[in-house]
C-alpha positions as CSV (number, residue, x, y, z in Angstrom):
1,M,79.3,75.6,83.9
2,P,77.4,77.2,86.8
3,D,73.7,77.5,85.8
4,V,71.8,78.8,88.8
5,R,69.8,82.0,87.9
6,L,69.5,84.8,90.4
7,A,65.7,85.0,90.0
8,S,65.2,81.3,90.7
9,P,64.2,80.1,94.3
10,R,67.6,78.4,94.6
11,G,69.4,81.6,93.5
12,K,67.7,83.6,96.2
13,W,68.5,81.0,98.8
14,I,72.2,81.0,97.8
15,L,72.3,84.8,98.0
16,L,70.7,84.8,101.4
17,T,73.2,82.2,102.6
18,T,76.2,84.2,101.6
19,V,74.8,87.5,102.9
20,L,74.1,85.9,106.2
21,G,77.6,84.4,106.4
22,S,79.5,87.5,105.5
23,S,77.3,89.7,107.6
24,M,78.4,87.8,110.7
25,A,82.0,88.8,110.1
26,M,81.0,92.2,108.8
27,L,79.0,93.1,111.9
28,D,81.8,92.1,114.2
29,S,84.3,94.3,112.4
30,T,82.1,97.4,113.1
31,V,80.2,96.8,116.4
32,V,83.0,95.8,118.8
33,N,84.6,99.2,118.9
34,V,81.4,100.8,120.1
35,A,81.2,98.1,123.0
36,L,84.8,98.6,124.2
37,P,84.1,101.1,127.1
38,R,81.4,98.8,128.6
39,I,83.6,95.7,128.1
40,G,86.5,97.5,129.9
41,S,84.1,98.6,132.7
42,D,82.4,95.2,133.2
43,L,85.5,93.1,133.0
44,D,87.9,95.7,134.7
45,A,90.1,95.5,131.6
46,S,93.0,97.8,130.9
47,L,93.5,99.7,127.7
48,A,95.9,97.0,126.5
49,A,93.1,94.4,127.0
50,L,90.8,96.5,124.9
51,Q,93.4,96.7,122.2
52,W,93.8,93.0,122.1
53,T,90.0,92.6,122.0
54,V,90.2,94.3,118.6
55,N,93.5,93.0,117.4
56,A,93.3,89.2,118.4
57,Y,90.5,88.9,115.8
58,L,92.6,90.8,113.2
59,V,95.8,88.8,113.8
60,T,94.2,85.5,112.9
61,L,91.9,86.9,110.2
62,A,94.7,88.7,108.3
63,G,97.2,85.8,108.8
64,L,94.9,83.1,107.5
65,I,92.5,84.6,105.1
66,L,94.5,83.6,102.0
67,L,94.7,80.0,103.4
68,G,91.0,80.0,103.9
69,G,90.3,80.4,100.2
70,S,92.7,77.7,99.3
71,L,91.0,75.2,101.7
72,G,87.7,75.9,100.0
73,D,89.2,75.2,96.6
74,R,90.6,71.8,97.8
75,Y,87.9,70.4,100.1
76,G,84.8,72.1,98.9
77,R,83.6,75.7,99.1
78,R,80.3,75.0,100.8
79,R,82.0,72.7,103.3
80,I,84.6,75.2,104.3
81,F,82.1,78.0,104.4
82,V,79.8,76.1,106.7
83,L,82.7,75.1,108.9
84,G,83.6,78.8,109.1
85,V,80.1,79.8,110.1
86,V,79.9,77.1,112.8
87,W,83.4,78.0,114.1
88,F,82.6,81.7,114.1
89,A,79.3,81.1,116.0
90,A,81.0,78.9,118.6
91,A,83.8,81.5,119.2
92,S,81.1,84.2,119.4
93,L,79.4,82.1,122.1
94,L,82.7,82.0,124.0
95,C,83.0,85.7,123.6
96,G,79.6,86.3,125.0
97,L,80.2,84.0,128.1
98,A,83.8,85.3,128.7
99,P,84.4,85.7,132.5
100,G,87.4,87.9,132.0
101,P,89.6,89.7,129.4
102,G,91.8,86.7,128.9
103,V,89.1,84.4,127.7
104,L,87.6,87.1,125.6
105,I,90.8,87.8,123.8
106,A,91.3,84.1,123.1
107,A,87.8,83.8,121.9
108,R,88.3,86.8,119.6
109,A,91.4,85.1,118.1
110,L,89.2,82.0,117.4
111,Q,86.6,84.2,115.8
112,G,89.3,85.5,113.4
113,V,89.9,81.9,112.3
114,G,86.2,81.4,111.6
115,G,86.2,84.7,109.7
116,A,89.2,83.6,107.5
117,L,87.2,80.5,106.5
118,L,83.8,82.1,105.8
119,T,84.8,85.5,104.4
120,P,86.4,84.3,101.1
121,G,84.1,81.4,101.0
122,S,81.0,83.5,100.8
123,L,82.1,85.2,97.6
124,A,83.5,82.0,96.2
125,L,80.0,80.3,96.5
126,I,78.5,83.0,94.4
127,Q,81.2,82.7,91.8
128,A,80.8,78.9,91.8
129,S,77.0,78.8,91.6
130,F,75.6,81.5,89.5
131,H,75.2,81.6,85.7
132,P,77.8,84.0,84.2
133,D,75.0,86.4,83.0
134,D,73.8,86.8,86.6
135,R,77.1,86.6,88.4
136,S,78.0,90.4,88.5
137,R,74.5,91.3,89.7
138,A,74.7,88.6,92.4
139,V,78.1,90.0,93.5
140,G,76.7,93.4,93.6
141,L,73.7,92.4,95.7
142,W,76.0,90.4,98.1
143,S,78.3,93.4,98.4
144,G,75.4,95.9,98.9
145,F,73.7,93.9,101.5
146,G,77.0,93.4,103.3
147,G,77.5,97.1,103.2
148,V,74.1,97.7,104.8
149,G,75.1,95.3,107.6
150,A,78.2,97.3,108.1
151,A,76.2,100.6,108.2
152,V,73.7,99.2,110.7
153,G,76.2,97.4,112.8
154,P,77.5,100.2,115.0
155,F,74.0,101.5,115.8
156,L,72.8,97.9,116.5
157,G,75.8,97.3,118.6
158,G,75.3,100.5,120.6
159,W,71.6,99.5,121.2
160,L,72.6,96.1,122.4
161,V,75.4,97.6,124.7
162,A,73.0,100.1,126.2
163,G,70.1,97.5,126.5
164,P,70.7,93.8,127.0
165,G,74.4,94.4,127.5
166,W,77.7,94.1,125.5
167,R,77.7,90.3,125.5
168,W,74.8,90.3,123.0
169,V,77.1,91.9,120.5
170,F,78.6,88.6,120.1
171,L,75.6,86.3,121.0
172,L,73.7,88.0,118.1
173,N,75.8,85.8,115.7
174,L,74.2,82.6,117.0
175,P,70.7,83.1,115.4
176,L,72.4,84.2,112.2
177,A,74.4,81.0,112.1
178,L,71.4,78.8,113.1
179,L,69.6,80.2,110.0
180,C,72.7,80.2,107.7
181,V,73.9,76.6,108.1
182,P,70.7,74.7,107.3
183,V,70.0,76.9,104.3
184,A,73.5,76.4,103.0
185,L,73.4,72.5,103.4
186,R,70.0,72.3,101.8
187,H,70.2,74.9,98.9
188,V,73.8,75.7,98.1
189,P,75.6,73.3,95.7
190,E,79.0,72.0,96.6
191,S,82.0,72.9,94.3
192,A,85.8,72.5,94.3
193,D,88.7,73.3,92.0
194,P,90.0,69.9,90.7
195,G,93.1,71.8,89.5
196,A,94.0,72.7,93.1
197,R,97.2,70.7,93.8
198,G,100.2,70.9,96.0
199,R,100.6,71.3,99.7
200,F,98.9,74.0,101.8
201,D,101.3,76.7,102.9
202,V,100.6,76.0,106.6
203,P,104.2,77.1,107.7
204,G,103.8,80.4,105.8
205,A,100.3,81.1,107.3
206,A,101.5,80.2,110.8
207,L,104.7,82.4,110.5
208,G,102.7,85.3,109.1
209,A,100.1,85.1,111.9
210,L,102.9,84.7,114.5
211,A,104.9,87.6,113.3
212,L,101.8,89.9,113.5
213,A,100.9,88.6,116.9
214,L,104.4,89.1,118.4
215,L,104.9,92.6,116.9
216,T,101.5,93.6,118.1
217,Y,102.2,92.3,121.6
218,A,105.5,94.3,121.6
219,L,103.7,97.5,120.6
220,I,100.9,97.1,123.1
221,E,103.3,96.2,126.0
222,A,106.0,98.8,125.1
223,P,104.5,101.6,127.2
224,G,105.2,99.6,130.4
225,G,108.9,99.4,129.6
226,S,108.8,95.6,130.0
227,P,111.9,93.7,128.8
228,A,109.4,91.2,127.4
229,A,108.3,93.7,124.8
230,V,111.9,94.0,123.5
231,V,112.3,90.3,123.4
232,T,108.9,89.9,121.7
233,A,109.8,92.6,119.1
234,V,113.0,90.8,118.1
235,A,111.1,87.5,117.9
236,G,108.4,89.1,115.8
237,L,111.0,90.5,113.4
238,A,112.6,87.1,113.3
239,A,109.3,85.5,112.5
240,A,108.7,88.0,109.7
241,V,112.1,87.2,108.2
242,A,111.4,83.5,108.4
243,F,108.0,84.1,106.7
244,G,109.8,85.8,103.8
245,Y,112.3,83.0,103.6
246,V,109.7,80.3,103.5
247,E,107.5,82.1,100.9
248,Q,110.6,82.6,98.8
249,H,111.6,78.9,98.7
250,R,108.3,77.1,98.8
251,P,107.1,75.7,95.4
252,D,103.5,76.7,96.2
253,P,103.7,79.8,98.5
254,M,100.6,81.3,100.1
255,L,102.1,84.8,99.2
256,P,104.2,84.4,96.0
257,P,107.0,87.0,96.2
258,D,107.0,87.3,92.3
259,I,103.6,89.0,92.5
260,F,105.4,92.1,93.8
261,A,107.5,92.2,90.6
262,S,104.6,94.5,89.4
263,R,105.6,97.9,90.6
264,Q,102.0,99.1,90.3
265,F,100.8,96.3,92.6
266,T,103.6,97.0,95.2
267,A,102.8,100.7,95.0
268,V,99.0,100.3,95.5
269,N,99.6,98.0,98.5
270,L,102.0,100.5,100.1
271,V,99.1,103.1,99.7
272,T,96.8,100.5,101.3
273,L,99.0,100.1,104.3
274,C,99.1,103.8,104.9
275,V,95.4,104.6,104.5
276,Y,94.0,101.6,106.3
277,A,96.4,102.1,109.2
278,A,94.8,105.6,109.6
279,F,91.3,104.1,109.2
280,G,91.9,101.4,111.7
281,G,93.3,103.9,114.2
282,F,90.5,106.4,113.5
283,F,87.5,104.1,114.0
284,F,89.0,102.4,117.1
285,L,89.7,105.8,118.9
286,T,86.7,107.6,117.6
287,A,84.2,105.2,119.1
288,L,86.0,105.7,122.5
289,Q,86.2,109.4,122.1
290,L,82.6,109.9,121.5
291,Q,81.7,107.9,124.7
292,V,84.5,108.6,127.0
293,V,85.0,112.3,126.2
294,A,82.0,113.7,124.4
295,G,79.5,111.8,126.7
296,Y,77.6,110.0,124.0
297,S,75.6,106.9,124.8
298,P,76.6,103.7,123.0
299,P,73.6,103.9,120.5
300,A,74.4,107.6,119.8
301,A,78.1,106.8,119.3
302,G,77.1,104.0,116.9
303,A,74.6,106.1,114.9
304,A,77.2,108.9,114.8
305,L,79.4,106.9,112.5
306,L,76.7,106.0,110.0
307,P,77.2,108.8,107.5
308,T,80.6,107.5,106.4
309,T,79.2,104.0,105.5
310,V,76.1,105.5,104.0
311,L,78.1,107.7,101.6
312,M,80.2,104.7,100.6
313,L,77.1,102.6,99.9
314,L,75.5,105.3,97.8
315,F,78.5,106.5,95.8
316,S,81.2,103.9,95.6
317,A,79.9,102.6,92.2
318,R,79.9,106.0,90.8
319,S,83.3,106.7,92.1
320,G,84.6,103.5,90.4
321,A,83.1,104.7,87.1
322,L,84.6,108.2,87.4
323,A,88.0,106.6,88.1
324,D,87.7,104.5,84.9
325,R,87.7,107.8,83.0
326,T,90.3,109.7,85.0
327,G,92.6,106.9,85.9
328,P,93.5,105.8,89.4
329,R,96.3,108.4,90.2
330,L,93.9,111.4,90.8
331,P,91.4,109.6,93.1
332,L,94.1,107.8,95.0
333,T,95.9,111.1,95.7
334,V,92.8,113.1,96.5
335,G,90.9,110.6,98.6
336,P,93.6,110.2,101.3
337,L,93.9,114.0,101.4
338,L,90.1,114.4,102.1
339,C,90.4,111.8,104.8
340,A,93.5,113.6,106.3
341,V,91.2,116.7,106.5
342,A,88.5,114.7,108.2
343,M,91.1,113.6,110.9
344,L,92.0,117.1,111.7
345,L,88.4,118.2,111.8
346,M,87.9,115.5,114.5
347,L,90.2,117.6,116.8
348,R,87.0,119.8,117.4
349,V,85.3,116.8,119.0
350,G,85.8,117.3,122.8
351,P,83.7,117.4,125.9
352,D,79.9,117.9,125.2
353,A,80.7,118.0,121.4
354,D,77.7,118.9,119.2
355,Y,77.0,116.3,116.6
356,V,75.8,118.6,113.9
357,T,78.6,121.2,114.2
358,D,81.4,119.2,115.5
359,V,81.2,115.6,114.6
360,L,79.0,115.3,111.4
361,P,81.3,117.6,109.2
362,A,84.3,115.4,109.9
363,L,82.4,112.2,109.1
364,L,81.0,113.6,105.9
365,V,84.5,114.6,104.7
366,M,85.7,111.2,105.8
367,G,83.0,109.5,103.8
368,A,83.7,111.5,100.7
369,G,87.4,110.6,101.0
370,M,86.7,107.0,101.3
371,V,84.2,107.1,98.4
372,T,86.9,108.7,96.3
373,L,89.6,106.2,97.4
374,V,88.3,102.6,97.8
375,A,86.9,101.6,94.4
376,P,90.0,102.9,92.4
377,L,92.2,101.2,94.9
378,T,90.6,97.9,94.2
379,A,90.5,98.4,90.5
380,T,94.2,99.2,90.5
381,V,95.0,96.1,92.5
382,L,93.2,93.9,90.0
383,A,94.7,95.6,86.9
384,S,98.2,95.4,88.2
385,V,98.5,91.5,87.9
386,D,97.6,88.9,85.4
387,T,93.9,88.0,85.2
388,A,94.6,84.5,86.5
389,R,96.0,86.0,89.8
390,A,93.3,88.6,90.4
391,G,91.7,86.7,93.3
392,L,95.2,86.3,94.9
393,A,96.0,89.9,94.4
394,S,92.7,91.0,96.0
395,G,93.2,88.6,99.0
396,I,96.7,90.0,99.6
397,N,95.4,93.6,99.5
398,N,92.6,92.7,101.9
399,A,94.9,91.1,104.3
400,A,97.4,94.1,104.1
401,A,94.6,96.4,105.0
402,R,93.6,94.4,108.1
403,A,97.3,94.0,109.1
404,A,97.7,97.8,108.8
405,G,94.6,98.4,111.0
406,L,95.8,96.1,113.8
407,V,99.3,97.7,113.8
408,A,97.8,101.1,114.1
409,V,95.4,100.0,117.0
410,A,98.5,98.6,118.7
411,A,100.9,101.5,118.0
412,L,98.7,104.6,118.5
413,P,98.4,104.4,122.3
414,L,102.2,104.0,122.5
415,L,102.8,107.0,120.2
416,T,100.3,109.2,122.0
417,G,101.3,108.3,125.5
418,M,98.0,106.6,126.6
419,G,98.3,104.9,130.0
420,P,96.6,101.6,130.9
421,E,93.6,103.5,132.4
422,A,93.4,106.3,129.9
423,Y,90.0,105.4,128.6
424,R,88.7,105.8,132.1
425,S,89.7,109.5,132.2
426,P,88.0,111.9,129.8
427,T,90.8,114.5,130.2
428,A,93.7,112.0,129.6
429,F,91.9,110.3,126.7
430,D,91.0,113.6,125.1
431,A,94.6,114.7,125.2
432,A,95.8,111.5,123.6
433,F,93.1,111.6,120.9
434,S,94.3,115.1,120.0
435,R,97.8,113.7,119.4
436,A,96.5,110.6,117.5
437,M,94.5,112.4,114.9
438,P,97.4,114.3,113.4
439,I,99.4,111.0,113.3
440,C,96.6,109.4,111.4
441,A,96.4,112.4,109.0
442,G,100.2,112.0,108.5
443,A,99.8,108.4,107.4
444,L,97.1,109.5,105.0
445,L,99.4,112.2,103.6
446,L,102.1,109.7,103.0
447,G,99.7,107.5,101.2
448,S,98.6,110.3,99.0
449,A,102.2,111.1,98.2
450,L,103.0,107.5,97.3
451,A,99.9,107.4,95.0
452,F,100.9,110.6,93.3
453,G,104.4,109.4,92.8
454,L,104.1,105.7,91.9
455,V,100.5,104.9,90.6
456,R,100.2,105.0,86.9
457,R,97.2,104.9,84.5
458,L,95.6,101.4,84.0
459,P,96.1,99.7,80.7
460,P,93.1,99.5,78.4
461,G,90.7,96.5,78.7
462,C,92.0,95.5,82.1
463,R,90.0,93.7,84.7
464,R,87.4,95.7,86.5
465,P,86.0,94.9,90.0
466,E,82.7,93.1,90.3
467,C,82.2,94.5,93.8
468,R,81.2,98.0,92.8
469,T,79.1,98.8,95.9
470,H,81.1,98.6,99.1
471,G,80.4,99.7,102.6
472,N,83.1,98.1,104.8
473,V,85.3,100.7,106.4
474,T,87.9,98.2,107.7
475,A,89.2,96.6,104.5
476,P,88.8,96.8,100.7
477,P,86.4,94.4,99.0
478,L,87.5,90.9,98.1
479,E,87.4,89.8,94.5
480,A,87.3,86.2,93.1
481,D,89.0,84.9,90.0
482,R,86.9,84.6,86.9
483,G,87.4,82.2,84.0
484,A,86.4,78.8,82.9
485,P,84.7,76.9,85.7
486,P,86.2,73.7,87.0
487,R,84.7,70.3,86.7
488,P,81.7,69.9,89.2
489,R,81.8,67.6,92.1
490,G,79.1,64.8,92.5
491,G,77.9,65.2,88.9
492,R,76.4,68.6,89.4
493,S,77.2,71.5,87.0
494,R,78.7,73.9,89.6
495,G,82.1,75.3,90.3
496,S,84.2,78.4,90.6
497,P,87.6,79.5,89.8
498,R,90.1,79.6,92.5
499,P,89.5,82.7,94.8
């Protein structure tokens, strides 16, 4: 049984390691949007290149995150976590040295691979190492510190962009990795799941990532009317069909189709797709709107987004407790409605927008909506499947949110008529932003309607999330499986259930 106590020196080192590792991925998910205008200017990049700067990371992360957790089960969670940190840092170095958009986009895709290895691994290390009496508190601290990183990220990114330059947004990951890796190797015990058997679903992971990449390419290139966009769209749909076929017929699929036999699980994932598509589009476009149109500096634009994350950090746990009493249907209906109102309030943000009267009200309403929504969403996902599959269900829901965000970043410029140079023209970008916010609000209204019509009260005594404090605006929190720990490796009493 895992026996490390949180108050012990080793417990503190383990917590530091996992926080450092997950913070690398968390920072990149929030700071890059603020750096986009400077990246475009310095590298003479088109709007499509900026979209790929965001989406190349999300394609590989969403496509491989389930596989990353399985690799840790089989080959050792510490080993795969450390590999992910080193991989992520090396890709970050390549991002920071990128001479042009092509290299930057390729490096971002490599970053996503590293993120898929370290993100589930950080939580799995906590589950595998800490005594059961301390595990929930350790998860809470890990989640809370990660949320602080998400909150600080945009401001820190803006400061780096305005000061040393946008390349330091990526190079910042190197000192974090240099601290994280030796601490992990010295203080974190190794663990694996001896019950992990069968082949890895590499074909499923590859087809899933390929389908996302091809469909994203088609959406980004569609405004130019290129025949390649049509061909790529057809190929993407074919890859998606092939992915479904492979998962249906493999004995050990990465995404077991039978998990969607739960109507509640299917419903809450449909809600997730709607709301996180809106969130992905909102944060991508708002970071540009504040700088290109409203004239904010990068630090000011980053700091402007703080209220949403701060509200989530302060009140997400209370929201989860309230949802336990009311059931998930009400918060999953009201939360998206509040976020839709926030999207419409953002229509007031134009040239020379005043922060207190124009920007802050929208972000406060946005934060209130996300507070209302995210914790009940995670609780419903976990309660909709058997306890033994809770970690898998959480991973699917997290991947669905990231996939929805990347599709929104690809599709919104197409739907709003943004040209390849729109972000260089305040007038053109403002007009497109004014068309994009109602579209995002419409996605949220659809999510609210789905929640009202399909989500039901949770059964008594069902699984509740351990990650009650959450500050990530790009995806819901991950949860790991609980239960009897596996046999430790190397004679040490460590281990964790399969994440």
